[in-house]
N, C-alpha and C positions, 0 to 999 in steps of 0.2 A: 405521434398522437394516437393513443389507443381510443377506441370508440367512446369509452366512458369519460374521456378527458374533455371532450367538447362541451363548453358551458352553455347548455341549452337555455337556461334561464336568461342568460345575457342575450342570446340570439333573438329572443322574442322581442327585444327592444329595437332590433335593427331591421331595416328594409332589405328583403332578399330580392335577387341574389347578391352575395357579397363574397369577397375573398377573406379568408381567415388565416392569419400567419402565426405559426408557433415560433415565437422569437427565441425561446429557450433552445429549441432544436437548431435554429439558425446559428445561435451562438456556439453550440456544441460542434456543429459542422465546421464553423470557422476556426475553432480551436484545433480540430482534427487536421484541417487543411494546412494551417500554418505549422503545426508540429511535424507533419509528415514531409512537407516541402522543406522545412528547416533542416531536416536530417542531411540534406544534400546542398543546402544554400540555394535552392531553387527560388525564383521570384514568381509570384502569382498575381495575375491581373484578372479581376472579375469581368466576365463578358456581360456588359450592361444590357445587351439586347434581350437577355433572358427575363429580366424584371427590373424596371426602372422606378419602382415605387420609391418616393423620397426617403421614407423611413428605412426601407430595406437597404437602399444605397448608403445611407448614413451609417447604419450598423456595420456594413462591410468596410466602409472607409475607416471607421474607428478601429477595426481589427487589423489595419495596416496593409491591406491588399491594395494593389493598383487597379486601374480600370482599363478594360479593352473596349473601345468605342468604335462604332461603325457609321456614325453620322455626326454632323455638327451639333444636332440637338442632344445627342448622348454626351458629347464633350461638355456642353453647358450643364447638363444634369449632373455629370460627375463632379465638375468643379463646384457646383452649388451644394453638393452633398458632402464636400470636404476632401475629395481626392486631390492630392497635390498634382499640379500640372506635370511635374517631372516623373510621375508614376502613371501617366496616361499614354496609351498607344492607340493609334488610329488606323483601322483597316477599312476595306470597302472598295468594291470594284468600280464605283462611280462617284468619286469624291467631287463635289462641286467646288468652284473657285472660292466661294465664300467660306466653305468648310475648311479648305486648306489654309486660307488666310487666318481663320479662327485658330487653327492648330498652331500656326507659326507665331501669331501674336500672343497666344497663351503660353507658349514655351513648352509644349508637350514633349514627351520623351522621344517619340519615334513615329514615323509614318510607315505602315506596312504597305508597300507599293505593289500593285497588281498588274502593271503593264509598262511597256516602254513609253507609251504615249503619256501615261500619268507622270513618269519621271520627268519628262520634258516640261509639263505644266507646273509641277512643284518647283522645279529649278527656276522657271520664269517668274513665278509668284514670289519665291524667296528672294530673287534678285531685286524685284520691285520694292520689297520691304527691307532690303539690306541685311538679310539673314541667311544662315546656312541651315538647311533642313537635314536632320538625321533620318535616314531611311533604312529599312530592311526590305529585302526582296522576298515577296511571297511566291513560293515555288510550288507548283503541282508535282508532288513526288511520285505520282502514279502508284499509289497504295490504295487498295480496295478496302474501305472501312466496314464492309458487310453490314450496312445499315440501310434505312429506307432511302429509296432513290431520290426523294425530294430533299434529303438532308445530307447527302454525300457531296463533298466539295473538292476532293483532291485528285481527280482524274482529268485527263486532257480534254475531255468533252465538256467539263464544267466551265462556267464563265469566270471562275475565280483564278487568280494567280498567273504565274508565268510558267509555261510548259518547259519541261526539262530540255527539249530540243532547241529552245530559244534562249536559254539562260546565257550561253556564251556570247551571243550577239548583244544581249542587254548589258552584260558586264563590259563589253568592248565600248559601249556608248558612254559609260560613266565619266571618263576623263574629259569629255566635252561638256560636262554639266557641273560647273565649278561651285554652284551653290547647294550641292548635295554632298552629304557625308555618309558613305555606306557603313553601317554598323553591324549588319547581320543578315541572317536568313530567317524567314517566317514560313510556317507550315500550318495547315489546318485541314484534316482529311475528312471531317464529317462530325455528326452529332449522334448522341445516344448510342455510343459504341460500348458494348459489354464484352466483346472478345478482345482480350489484351494482345492477341497475336497481331492485330492490326497496328497497335502501337509499337510492338517489337519490330515489325516490318518497317515502320517509319524510322525508328532509330537506326536501323541498318542502312536505309537509304540516305539518312543524314550523314552517316559516316562516309559513304561513297562520295557524296557531294563535297564534303570537307576535303577529301583527298584530291578531288578534281580542282578545287579552288586553290589548294596549296601548290598544285602543279603550275598554276597561273601566278604564283607569288602572292596570293591573297590569304590572309588569316583574319577572321572576323572576331569581333568581341562578344557577339551574342547569337544564341540560337533560340528561336521562339517556336515552340512545338504546338501552339494553339491549345484547343480544348477538346471536347468531344466525349469525355468520360460519361457513361450512362448511369442511370439509377434503376432501382428495382421498383417498377410500377405495380407489380403483383403483390408485394409483401411490404407495404409501407410501415406497418406496425412493428415488424420484426427486423427489417433491414432499412432503417431510416437514413443511414449515412452511407454514401457511396464508398467504393473501395479505393480510397485515396492512397493508402499505404502500398497496395499492389501496383497501382498506376505509376506512382513516382519511382518505385523500386524497379519496375520493368525498364524504364529509361536509364536509371542509374547503372543497371547491370550491363547494358549494351552500348550506351553512348561512348564514343571515343573523343572526349573533349580535348581541346588545346589549352595550354596554360592560360589561366586567367579568364577563360570564357564564362559568360553568364548564361544560364538556362532559364527561359521564361515559359510560363503556361498561362492559358486563358480559359479556365473553366467557368461555366455559367449555370447550366441546368443542374449539375451535380452539387452546386452550393445552395441554390434556392428552391429547386424543384420539390423536394420532400417536405419543406416547411409550410407549404401553402395548400389550402383546400378551398374549393368553391362550394359555398353553402347555399342551398336552394330549398325551396318549399314545394311540396306537391300541390298542384292545382286540381288535378282530377286523377282518378283511377278509371281508366276506360276499358271496359270488357268487350273485346272483339270476339269474332267467331273462332279464330285460331291463335289469337294473341291477347295478352293482357298488357296494357300500357300504363306506366307511371309517367304522367305528364307534369314536368317541372316548370317553374317560372324562370329558370335559367335555360339558355339556348346556346347555339354555336356563336352568337354574338359575344358571349361571355367566356367561352372556352371553345376555340375552334379546332383544337388538335384532333379530336375524334373524327370530325367531318373532313379535315384537310389531309390527315395522314393515316386514317383508320387506326388511330392510336388508342391504346387501352388505358383506362384509369379505373382503379378500384372505386366502387361506389358503395356507400354504407347508409342504411336507414338509421339515423340517430334516434328516432322516436319510438322504435318498435323492438320488442324482444319476442314477438310471436313467431310461429313456425315460418320457415322460408317458403316462398312461392316464386314463380318465374315471371319476369317482366321484361318488356322492352322499355328502357328509360329514355325518354325523348323530351325535347323542348317545344316551345310555342311558335318557333319561327316558321314562316310559310315556305319551307324548303324540305324536300324529302330527306336531305342529308342531315337534318337537325336531329341526330340520334347520338346519344352518349354511349349506349351499349344495348346489345340484343341478348335475349334469352339469359337474363341475369338473375341469379338467385338472391333474393332480398327478404329480410324479415317482412312479414305481411304489411302492405302499404295502405295507408288511409289518407284522405285529403287532409292537408295541413301538416303532414309529417315533414321533418327536416332531413335533408340528404346532404352528405358530404361527398364530394367528388375529389378524391385524394390526389396527392402528388401533382398539384396544379400550380405550384409556385413559379414554375418556369414556363414561358410562352403561354401564359393564361391571361392575367390582367393586362399585360403589355400588348397583347394582340387583339384585345376586345374592340368591337366596333359598335356603331349605332344603326346598323341595318334594321329595317322596319321601324325606324325612329325610336329605337329603344335607348334607355339611359345606360350609361356605362356603369359597370358594377363598382360598388364601393370597396373599401378595405378596412378590416378590423385586425387587431393585434392582441396576442395573448397577454401582453404586459400592460395593457391600457386599463 
């Protein structure tokens, strides 16, 4: 979405703040994902946690992707959006009994299991329902994703997955759990990864683990490599689609697959992040002694990433072509952390101007809250 493409005349009929989704860009991204993954017969499951807006989910389901869910609520949302149960996988370090039963009764493809204790519970619940649960073991591969500390997941100090040193013990326990069927291994090393060397390191670690499993007489039918591919937050107009070709090719080059093995991926942010923008209106321009503030009607209740992760989002003043000035862009929430950006060059700002906070399609609307008793942001779409 270039700056001039935002339909300002339409926006004036909507209550701000709201999320605006470029559905044409989403469609183009989905075509790219399926084409690049299809070169190697890779299977792609969309990570629902990135954005569970029903229209977004429906469009992704129509494109033929599966769904990667991390809660019972996400399983229900995926099923309602049209994802077939046999293309749904379920991860999460703390699956509740009702969530496991929902997965079993719905006939989902696989549980990505994160501990020995969870295996025992799934086996017990599957026995109660007279079913056999297909499981993959989520393993911490000890690969540094070189990303923000709050979104790295593949190290032994993280709460997720089974540590490498405990994998043998977990495998030894499986024969005593007759209502489980082991189908594969699952990995996820972090999020917003732009250095492909981390993925190459993961591929090499997977090869090492496969050799270890073969030494135990185990050959698995699937390898799930998770997601984590980053997007370019700095240049959304020029690089609106993530580097899916390089991403899938890096694994194809290095993975030593066994005959008939399926390879699965679980991208989220890279599919929906670029297509969404948070649209907000300027309430005030405040002239301080050392700062000039553009105060928006959107706050961290609508987009928490800058406050939570110190994340950068490109911000554009859609209403102005005047000379640039420097502003801190802030929201109305009664917290000092309610800041979208500092010392930002923007076309001169006036009360009532419309701002677009770009690349907010992932972990934006889905993480919104009603702190300060604020309403949740709405959603609008380019094709409505």
